[in-house]
C-alpha angles and dihedrals in degrees: 000000000000117000116238113267092216138039126219088251089064089068097046121099124213093246122121108248107242105199127116115272107265096022113146089230089078092063093044091051093051092048091049090056089053094045092051090050090051093049088053102215110144119251089240089059094049132085128188116200127187141171125213128311139071093294090048091071087074097097089066089064096052126090090217137084110292147175125204095196136173132298113295097351101098093104093049093050093043089052092051092045093051094047091050093042106032094169094058122094107231127202122188119202116198137159123222090261097045095041104038106029114045088002097047095102093051090045096056094043094049087053093043092050090046094228111188098247132119110235115199106193110195107202119194094146093236143078100249104172093053092047113263116323119150117265136211089271098047113119122252109272094025112155115220140144090276094040105039092164095042131275118282093204134093113233132242114254104214094214090054091055092049093051092043087057091049093249118193098206132035128163136162138204141160127242091242092050096080099167093047091046091054091046094054094042091054091047090049092052092050093049114101103226139021111340122190121196116185110206114193103217134183124234104204094194108043106016107018115176096009091140097038094112087071104022100052109111092226094070107007093109091053096046101043133054124200107218118208124181112257095012132108116263096247127154144153132097089273094041090237100117126088143178116244135178113262108187104296091339140063131253135192112228139176109248111238094021131100091008096301117136134182088264090066093057114101123245114227115242108185091175099059110124090217109086096195097099093035090057091048090052093046092051095056104114109194096261116083089001128029120261109257116233128177128047107335100172130018116161138148126250137148111297118227101220092044091050090050092051091048092050092050091053092048093051092046090052093047095047097037095238119156097166143012089259090057090053093049093049095043095086131059112313134185136186122234113215 
């Protein structure tokens, strides 16, 4: 097996990391360094682009090209950067507020167009940088500085947006699941097209413990399921639980009980073009069914930036352009004396 050409340290900048002690962003940053080293694309061929928010400070801590842009516009700028620099590997870092509120329109269209960028969506269900207002992913009834009596809104579910925009890649992990986070980041980078990774992240100051119902070690194994392509959907601390088809829905069962055997347990197919089962898996929430982590969907489709580059070459060949000057001078011209 080939040794990695780069080490995680090659992707680290010399900047002091300015996040609160205990913030989940620290773990995500460290895993991203490792994932980039595993992927093997040089720092000089990598760009990290963010919007505004705590997570959007991440480009400062990367020894790559980077943009710390404006609120909600990371996907738009990442799209333009990738189209103009097709050989660069582009990572977008957004929080749930930056990516799904003011940036929601850009998010769904980057996914719809299938732009070849890797979108890391850090979801702590709160606005952290602006000190604790509810976000587009905060649960109904959530009490915050901007909803002192509880929100009267239902939240966005990131997976639902991705599938609604016909996304080709969706994965999920948790800030405390370091190995899984690295696995899905590497898979996202290797996917040809728009990849979205939802990273459930803890804000220790304004929303501490929001994901505890699934992250607590006592019951994490029973409330999460790590999906791997080609493998049975098995979970539980004793490895005796499985996901089976129940009519048009899914059901969690105990293997060997009530007539269910290992043969009844579904096999995960991340590459199926049909997104019906993928969406069902992505919508499991850790209550009646375990929360799905890992790569949930990974399929091929035409890629926006590659199609644009192809179209440009076709038009240049048809029109005989070899440069911008050629194009400008190709029409009627006159000389002013």
